[in-house]
PLY file of the C-alpha trace (Angstrom):
ply
format ascii 1.0
element vertex 69
property float x
property float y
property float z
element edge 68
property int vertex1
property int vertex2
end_header
133.62 99.98 44.25
130.40 99.73 46.23
128.87 102.64 48.10
129.62 100.93 51.41
133.31 100.49 50.60
133.55 104.08 49.37
131.95 105.27 52.61
134.49 103.29 54.65
137.36 104.76 52.62
135.89 108.25 52.99
135.73 107.80 56.76
139.34 106.60 56.81
140.41 109.63 54.76
138.53 112.00 57.10
140.28 110.46 60.09
143.63 110.81 58.34
143.04 114.50 57.58
142.04 115.10 61.20
145.16 113.33 62.43
147.43 115.36 60.14
145.73 118.62 61.16
146.42 117.79 64.81
149.98 116.85 63.92
150.40 120.18 62.10
149.71 122.11 65.29
152.51 120.29 67.12
155.03 120.41 64.27
158.14 122.56 64.68
158.70 125.27 62.07
161.54 123.33 60.47
159.21 120.50 59.40
156.07 122.54 58.83
156.18 122.49 55.03
156.49 118.69 54.92
153.40 118.25 57.07
151.49 120.87 55.05
152.21 118.94 51.87
151.05 115.73 53.51
147.86 117.53 54.56
147.28 118.84 51.01
147.61 115.32 49.62
145.27 113.86 52.26
142.69 116.58 51.56
142.92 115.90 47.82
142.28 112.21 48.46
139.33 113.12 50.69
137.81 115.35 47.98
138.28 112.64 45.37
136.62 109.99 47.53
133.75 112.33 48.42
133.15 113.04 44.73
133.28 109.33 43.88
130.76 108.56 46.63
128.45 111.38 45.56
128.62 110.25 41.92
127.94 106.64 42.92
124.94 107.67 45.03
123.56 109.82 42.21
123.99 106.98 39.71
122.25 104.49 42.00
119.32 106.84 42.53
118.90 107.08 38.77
118.69 103.29 38.52
115.89 103.08 41.06
112.57 102.93 39.25
110.30 105.75 40.23
106.81 104.96 41.40
103.98 106.44 39.47
100.87 107.24 41.46
0 1
1 2
2 3
3 4
4 5
5 6
6 7
7 8
8 9
9 10
10 11
11 12
12 13
13 14
14 15
15 16
16 17
17 18
18 19
19 20
20 21
21 22
22 23
23 24
24 25
25 26
26 27
27 28
28 29
29 30
30 31
31 32
32 33
33 34
34 35
35 36
36 37
37 38
38 39
39 40
40 41
41 42
42 43
43 44
44 45
45 46
46 47
47 48
48 49
49 50
50 51
51 52
52 53
53 54
54 55
55 56
56 57
57 58
58 59
59 60
60 61
61 62
62 63
63 64
64 65
65 66
66 67
67 68
């Protein structure tokens, strides 16, 4: 996946986490655990995408030839 596509997916995941966090505040106690689990899963996806993007950026910087002065 390209860096641009990873960045778009990362943004989508960040928005999703923010939405679930807002939803968590308005959730009644009876459904709180369900929303917490959804938040944990969304945060795990966010961490995974962030790591993938960081790894991709690091790999692309290694491919760039360095200039010798």
